N, C-alpha and C positions, 0 to 999 in steps of 0.2 A: 814188760807191761806197760798199758796204755792208760791212761785217766783221761777225764771228760776234758774236750778242748776247751771250755771254759776255763778249767783251772788252770793247764800247765801248755796249752797253746802247741799242743803234740800231734801230728797226722803220721800214718803210714802208707804205704804201698801196699796193694795186692802181691804183685808179683812183678817181675822184670819182663814179661811177656806182656801184660797188658798196661804197665806204668799208671795204672790207676790210683791215685790217691784217695784216701778216706781218713775221717776223722770219728772222733766218739764223743756222745751225749749219754751221759747219767740222768733219769728223771725217776720219780716217785719213789725216793730213797731208795734207789737202788735194783728198784724192779722191773725198772723199764731201761734198755740198751737200745741207742739210737746210734746205727751204723750209718753215716752220712756221706753221701755220694755225690756228685753233682749228676744233672739229667742231661745235661748239655755242655757245650762250650761258652754257651750265651752268656752265663751270668759271671765267668771269669774275665771275659772280654769286656765286659761293661765294669767291672771294678778296676781292670785296668787302665781304662779312658780316665775314670776320674781320680783313680792315685797311685800307680803303676811307680815304683821307683827303682831306678838303677843307679847308684852309688857310680859306678864306672861308665855310664854311659846317658847321661841326663838328658840325651836327643830322645831317648826311648819312654822319659818319666810320662806320667799322666797329667793330668791339669795341676792336681794337689798334691804332689808326691811325699806330701809331710801328713796328708791324711791317715788316718784311721779307720778300719773296715769292720764291720759287724756283717757276718754273711747270714742272711735268713734265708731260708730255701721254702720258698712259698708253691713252688711246682713241684707237683706229685707225679715222680715217675712213672707210675702204675697209670698214670692217665696222658701220657705224652707230653709231662711236663706242664699240662694245665693247672694254676692256683687253682687252690680250694678255701673257701670262707674258713674254713679252722686254720689252715696255713696264714692266712693273710692276716686273722685276728691275732695268733700268736707271735705274728711278727712283729707287728703295732707293741703287744705285750714287752717283747725282747727290747725294742728301741726305748720305751721308757724305763726298762730295768737297768739298761746299759747307759743310761742318760747320753745319749746321741744327739745331735746338733742338727744332722740333716739324714733324709731319708730320699732313697733313689728307686724308682719304681721302673723297671723297663718291661712291662707287662700291661697289659689291654685288651678289653674286647667291647665289641658295639652293644648298646645298652637302649633299651625303651624306657628307662627313665631316669634322665640324666640329674645329677646333683641329689638323688636320694638312694637312701637304703641302708640295712644295717653296717656295711663295711667303711660307708661316706660318711655316716654320723660319728663313727671311731677315728676315721681319719681325721674328719674338721675337730674333734675334740683334742687329737693329737698337736694338730696344727695352733689353734685358738686358746686353747686352755695351756698346754704346756709347751708352747713356743716352740716346737721342732718344725723345721722348714720341710715341705715334701715335694719333690721334684718326680714328673713320671713323663713318660713319654703319649704322644698327642695321637699316634695309631700312623699305619701305614695303608690306609686304605683311600687316599686320593687318588686322581687330582679333583672328585667331584664335592661338590658341597654338603656339610651337613655330615661328614663322614669321621668327626674326630673319636675316639676311642673312651671308653670310661676304664680306670677312673680318671686317667691323666688331662684328657681335653674335656670333661663333663664335668668336674667337679669345683666347686667353689674356691676350697681350700687351697688344692693343690696347681705347681706351675705344671701348665701342658706344654711340653717344648716340640715343635716341629723341626724337622730336619732338613739343613741347608748343605749345599753342595758350592764351595768358594773354587775357582780357576786352580791354585795350588792345590786343593783337595782331588780336584777331577783330573790333574795330571801325576801328582806325585803319589794318591792312593791308589785310583782308579786306574791308572796308566793308560788315559784316553790319548789319542793319535794328537788330536790338535785341540784349541781351546778359543772360542772368542772372546776372551777376557771378560765374560761377565759370570757374577754366581748367581744363582737361582736355588729355589725350592727344590728338592728331589720330587720328581713327578708324581710320586706312590705318597709323599706326605700326606697326611691327613686333611681336612679343611673343615672349617668352621661355617655358619653357626652352629651353635646346638641348637637341638629342636625348642628349647625354651628359650632360644633370642641370645646366649651368651657368645660371647666371639671365640670360645674354643680354644685357639692355640694363644698362648701367654707369650712366648719368645722363641727364638729361633735359635739354633747351634749347628755347629757342623755334623752331621749324621752320618759319617763313614769314618773309620779309624783303622789302622794293622796295628791290634794290641794284644797283649799276651793271651793265650789259651790254655787248657789243661793238657799236662803230659800225656795223656793217653792219646792225643791228637797227633804225639810225634811229630809235633812243630811248635816253633817258639812264640809265632803271633802269626794272625790271619786277618785278612781284609774283612769287614762287616760291614755293612751299612743298615741304615733303619732308623726310625725314631727311638729305637731302644739304645741307640748310639749317641744320638742327637742329646738324649735325658742325662746321660751322665756325665756329658761335656760339660752341659750346663749347671751340672751339681757341683761338679769341679771347682768353677768358677765361682759360684757361690761359697761354697768352703775357702775360698782366698779370701772373700769379702769378708766371713765370721773369723778367720784367722787375725788380717789385720784388727777387726775390732778387737778380739781378744788383745790385742800388743797393746791397747790404750793404756794410759793411767787407772787404776781401778775408780776414780771419781768418775771420768768419761766414761767409762766402760759400763758402768752402772747407769749413767745417762741413757747411753747408747741404747740398753738392751730393755729399757723398760722400767728400773728399777732393780734393786736386789745388789748381790754381789757374786762373784764366781771366781773359779781360778782362773788363773793365764794359761791353760793347757792349749796348745797348737794343734788344730787339726778338727778333722770332723766329728770325731766322739770322746767326750769329756770322760776319763775316768771314773769309773763309781767309785773307785776308792782315792781320786783325788780332794785337797784338803778343798774344804768348803763347796762342796760338789752338791753334797745335799743340803736343801734349804730347810731353814726350820719350820715347825710346824706354824700353818696360817701365813706362812712367808713366801711372797712370790718366785718364781723362778727367774734367774737373770736372765733368761730368753724372752721372756714373757711380751709379748706384742711383736717379737722381731721379725716373723712372718710377714705381717702386715708392712712394717717399716721396709723391709729390703725388699718386698713386692714393690713398692711404690717409689724407692731407689731406682730400682732397675728400668721400672716402667718409664723415668722422667729422664733417664741418660741413655735409654738404647739406640742403637744406630738403626732408623727405620728404612725399609727395603721396601720396593715395590712402589715407589711412591707415584701417586697419580692414578694408580690402578682401583679399582672399585672392590677388587677382594684381594687388597693388599694386607688387611688386617687381618683377614679370614684367613690366610693363606702363611703369612709370617708371624701374627702376632705384633708385638710393637717393636721387632726385630732381633739384633743381635747383642748380646747382654755387653756392655763397657764398665767393666769390673773397677778398672781404676776410678773412672767419674762417679759411680755409683757409690764408690768408698767416701769421697768427696762429699756426694751429696748428704750423706747418712750422718757426716760431721757438722754439714752446716744448718741439716733441719732437727738437728736434735731437740733443739729449744720448744719446735712446733710438735714434734711427735713426741713427747712424753709419755704419752698413754695410748698410744700406738693404734689412735680411732682407724677402725674401716667402716665402710659404707655397703650396708646390705640394702640392694637396688631390687623393688618389685613391682611388677608392672602388669597392669589389666587392664582389656579394653573398657573405658566410659560407658560405656553401653552395657556392661557386662555386671548391674549393679549388684547381682547376689555374691560375687567374686570379694575377696578383699585380700588385701596385701599379705604375702605371706602363707595363702593357700596353696593346696595341692595344684591347683591350676593357674597358679600366680606364673608368670615369667620373669626370667633375668635382664630382658632386653624385648624389642620389638621388633616382629620376625613376620612379614607378611608376603606369603608363597602363592597363596591360591588367586585364582583369578579376579574373584570377585572383591579379593579383600584390597586391592589396588587402583579399584576404577571408579573409587570417590573419596574423599578425606575421611580420614578417621581420627577420633581422640582417645588418648591413654592416659589413664592415670599412672602414675608415678610415686611411690613411695619410698622414703629415702630414710633408713633408721642407723644412726650413729651406734657403733658396738665399740666399746671399750674392751680391753683384754680382762680375761677373767677374774684377775686380782687387783683391779683395780680400785680404789675404794669410792665411798658414795660421794664423798665431795668432791672427786675428780669427774663424775656423771653430772653434781649437779653444775659444775662450772663450763659444761658444754654449750658454747654458742659460737659456731660458724657462721660467719657472713659471706655468702657465697656468691659469684657471677656466673649464670646459667648462659652458654653460648652452645647455640645450632652450627653444626659445620656445613650443613646444606641450606639452601634457600627454601627447599619443600618440607622441612622440618622448623615448627615454629615451638617455642618454650618461653616463660618468663624470664626477665633479665637478672633476678634476682632472690636469694632464698635466705632466710634467717631461720639455721637449724639447731633445735634442741636437741637432748637426749631422746625425747620420747618419738623424736621424728617429725616428719612433714610430706604431704602430699602435693603434687602440681600436675599438671596438665601439659602433654605434650602431644601438637596438633601433625599430622602426616597427611600430606597432601601429594599421592604420587600418580594423579590421573593425566597428569602431561608428561609425566616420565615416559620415555623410549621404550621399546622392549628390551630386555637383559637385566642385571644386577645392578644394583645402586646401592650403597652403605653411606649411612652419615651415623655423628655421634652427637648427644648430647652432652657436653663436657661442665663439670662442676670446679671452679677455680677459689682459692682462697683470696678476696680482693687487699688482703695487708701482705698476702706471701705469693704473687702468682707465680714465682720463679719456682713454685713446689711441684708445680705441673696440676693437672686433674686431680683433685681428691674423688672423685668417684666420675663414670661415665654411663649414659645410657643409649647402649648401642640399638642402631634400627638399621634391619636388612631387608630392602625390599626387593622383590621379584618380579618382573613383569613378562609374562609368557605372552608367547605370540598364538595368534588363534588359527586354526585347521579348520576349513571349509570342510563340512560332512553333511550338506542340502544334497537334493536329489541330481541337482544338475552338474556337480564336480566330484570325482573323488576323492577321500580325505586322503590326500599326499601332501608332502612337505619336501620342499627343494631347498639344500643346503650348499652352500658353494657358488665358486671353488675356493675351499678353505685352505689359506698360507699357512705353512709351518717351517718351525726350525728345531733345534734342539730346546727342550724344555718347553716349548710354546703349546700354549691351550688355547681350544676353541671352545665357549660356553654357549650353549643355545638351550633355551627356556621354552615347552610347548605347552598350550592346553591340550590335554590329550581328549578326543573326541567322546562325548559320551557313549556308550557302547561299544567302546574298542575294548579287548579283551587282548589282544596280541599288536604289535609291530612287527613291521620286516625292515632292516636296514640296510641297502645296499650302499658298502664304500667301494668307490673306486679311486684309483692312484691317477694323478694327474700328470703323469709321462715322465717322471724325474727317475735318473740313474740311482743304480744300487739301492736294495731294500731298505727299507724304513719303519723300525718299529712302533705303532701306535697302541696307548693303551684308552680304551672304549669304556665310557661308563653311561649308563642310565637309570638316573636314581629318582625315586618317587617317595615321598613319606605321607606315613599315616600313623595317625592317633597312637600312642601307645604300643608303636612297634620300631624295634631297630630299624636304621636303614638297611641293613644286611637283608632283612626279610624282604624289601622291594626294590632290591639295586640287582639290575642286570651287568655282569661284565665281561669283559672281550678284549684279549691282546690280539693285534693283528701285524703281520708283516709284508708290506705291499710294496711292489716295484714297478716301473714303466707304467701300463695301463692296465695291471690286474685288479681284480675286485674279490671282495669277499662279501657273502648274504649273512646277516645277524638277523635271527629271529629272538623275540622277546616277548615275556608277558607284559603287560600295562593296565594301569586302572583308568578309566574312563573318568572325567570330569576332574583330572585333578591336573596337579603342573608335572611336568617331566623334564627333568634336568638332563640332556644330553653333553657330555662333555668329551671330546677328543682331545688328545694331546700325543706329540712325538717326543717318546724317550728323553729324555734327560741327556743320555749319552750315545744318543742316534744322531747321528752328524751329517751336516748338511742340510739344504732346503727341501722344501717339498709341498704336495698341493695334495689335497682330497676333494672328493666330489660325495655328499651324503645326500641319499635319497630315502626318505623314510614313507612307508605305507602302512596306514591304520587298517586293520582287519579286527573283525567284531564277533562272535559266536556265543550264543547265551543258552543257556538251558532254562525251561519253563517246566518246570518238576509237576507243577498242577496239571500242566496240558489244555489249559482254559484261561478266560480272561482272570485278571487278579492274582493271578498263580505270583509265586516268589521266585525271582530271575536270580540267576548262579551260575557261576562255571563248575561245580560238579553236582553228582545227583546222588541220593541216598536210598537204598533199597533196604524196605522193610519185608523179611523173610515170611512173616506170616500173614501179609499181605496179596502175595501172589504177583501176578504181573502188574507191572507200573508203565503209566502212558507218560511220555514228555514230548514237548516241542523245542527244536531248535530253531532260534531266531539268529537273522542276519541282518544287523540294522545301518551297516554302513556300505556295504557291497554284496553282492551276489558271490557266495563262498561253495566251494565242493568240499564236502563233508564224506568223510569215512568212517562211520561208527563200529568201533570194536571194542565191544565190552569187556573187561578184564577184573577178575579179583584178586588183588596183589597182596591184602595182608588181612588177618583177622585179629580184632581187638577186641580186648576184655580187660576189666576193672578187678583188681584186687585190693581185699582190705586187710590190714595187719590182723593176726591172730592173737597179736599180746604186745603190747606197750609200755615203756617204762619211762620216766622223767628223771635223768640223772644229775647231779652237782657236779661240777669238776674245781675239785677244791687243790689241784696242783700248782705249785706258782707260774706253770708257764699258760696257766688256762684261767688265771686271775687278774681283773682288770683293777685300775687304780682305786683307792680309796676301799679294798677287798670287796669290790663289787665282784660276784658268781657267775660264771659262766655254766650253763645246763647243756645236756646233750640228750633228745629223745631218740632211744632205740624202740625201732620198728621191728616185728618179726612176723613174717609173709610165707606162707606154703602155696608151692606152684608143683605140678606134676604133669611134665610132659609127657605127653603120649606117644607122639609121633615126632619122628627126626625133622631137623628144621632150624632156620635160624629165629632166635628170640631175642627181642631186645625189650631190657625192662628199663622203664620212664618214670621218673615224679613229677609230673605236669606242674603242680605247685611251685617248684623251685628249679624247673629245669629249663 
C-alpha cells in the first residue's frame, strides 16, 4: 500500500510496459484521492536544470544540486497541460505551507493587462509579504518587441528570464557545426517592453540544456530549449545565493534577511518541521524583504550584454547573473538595505490631469510608439513611492529619507538632478524630446542613485522607449509601397523596421526575396502592432521562411491603419552563414460601408439582421484599385445561454485556504443545452476566456 507522497515520499510505476511513475495525494479527510501523473516531460526537465543530483556523475548535476524540490502541478492534463487559475492558486498555497524559499514557473502566455489580475495579486503577496523569490520564463514569442508573456515578463514582483545561447551551449548542447564564438539571445526569446512601459526581461540565462526527463520517455536525458529552461537555470543560481546567505552566522543572516531568525537549512526549501522555521505571531519571516535585496544585488552585478544596441535592455534585461559578486554585494550592502525598500514607479503624461499615480491607466515606464507621440516634446509626471517590507515597523517608515541623484542616459531625456524622497513618495517631471531622433528604436533610462553610496547602483529606474516609424506615401500620385533592403544577415542577426501604416489600409503583402546566397537560410518574420487592452498575439502575424539563391515568398497579413507596424526579420540563430534579403511591402485596403451611404460606420465585417431582409453595403478601396470577389458565407451560428442554477460555495480544505484563514469560493453554474443537429459545438465563457 502507498500513502500520500507528502507523508512518505513514495511513488509507484503503473507497469513495466509504460514505465510511467505516479504518486498519490489524499485530500478532504480521505474523501478525495489524487493520482498524480505528469502531463509531459517538461516539468522533470525544468526541475533537473535547477537541482538534479548525481553523486557518481557530478557533471550531470543541476545548478543547485543540494536544493529540495516541491513539485506543484499547475498544468491540467485534460487541457493539454494548460495551467488553470485553480491550479495556480493551490500551488501558491502549497509554497507557503511548505515554507519554500524560491518559486520557478516555466509557464506563460500573452496578456492584455500586464501586471494585473487575481493571480498577480497573490503572487505579489507571496513575494513582498512572505519574502519568497519568484522566477519565471519571459516567453518564447520573439524576436519582435513587446512580446514578453505573463506572468514572468509582465509582472513587477517576478524575475522574468530571457534565453541566452553561449558558444559552448551551441556546440555541446545543440551540436552546431561551427560557431562564430559569439553568444547571443535565442532568436525566439521574447523581448520587452511591456505594454505599460516596463523593460519586461529582468535577466538572461542559458536557455537550453540536456537534462533528465521522465522514465516513460525511455531515455535518461533530453535536449530542450526555451525560456522554460533559462528560468530554472536562473532559479538555481539564486538558490546558490540563498544557500550562501543561510551559512552566514546567525546575526549576519538575520541582518541579510531583513530581520528575524531562521534555521540554517541548505537548499531551496525549508523543512516545515525544521527548528525555528515557523515565526511567532506578529514576527516577520526571516526572508522578509529578501526578493527586493536579491534583485538589487543581481542588477548591480550582472554581466551586461548587447552593449551599444538600443534594444539591449529589452532583449537581455540586465544581462547574465554573477552569483559570486552578487553574494559579495549583499554582504556589503546590508547596512543600507536592512528594511529592503523597493520603489514603486508610476508614470502618467503631464497633460493627462485626470490620471493619478497608481491608477489603472498609469504606466511603469514611458513607451512612445505611435507616430504623433514622437513628433514633439512630451512631459511625463513620474511618482516614486518607497515601500518597505510588510513587517517593517512604523519607526522604519518614519526614518525613510533618501537623498537621490537623478541622471538621464540620453540627451533627449531631461529630468531634475536631485530628489529628496520620504515614505509618502514624491513626483517629478521627465521631459522627452524625440522630435529630432532618426527613424527606429531608441531607449533611455532615468536612474536614481544614493548620493552617499553610489556604488549600490540605481535604486530605481524610469525606462523610456521611443519608436520613430517611417512614413509611407499614400497620396494619389504614388502607391503606398515600401522597399526595405538589401538587408544583411548572419546567425541570430535581426533587422527591425517600424512603419506608420497608411490610414485606410486593411492588409499588406510582403514579398521576401533572397539575395543570391548559397544554401537555405531560415528566417523568423514578425509583423507586430499593439492595440489597447489586447495582447500582442491578437494583432501579430508570424511567418517562418526558408530561402536560398534568388527564391522568394509572398506573405499576406492583416494590418491596422494609422498605427505603427513593427516588421522584424531575423536569421535563425543556428542557421549558419551570411545572407541578404530584399523586402517589399505593398499596402492595400478594402473597407465595408455597412450603411451604404454617407456617414456610415466603416469596418471590415458585415452584420446581417435576419428580420431586415436584404442589406445594402458599399466596398471602398482608399489606397489603390482593388479587384474584389465577394462570396458571402455563413460559417457559424452563435447564441447565448444563461445558467439555470447557480450556487456560491466556500472552499474550506487546506489546499484552498489562503494565509490568515482567508477562504476561497467557487461559483457553480448549471446550464441546459439541447443540440438538435449533428455538428461541431464550442462552449465559451467570454468574460473569463
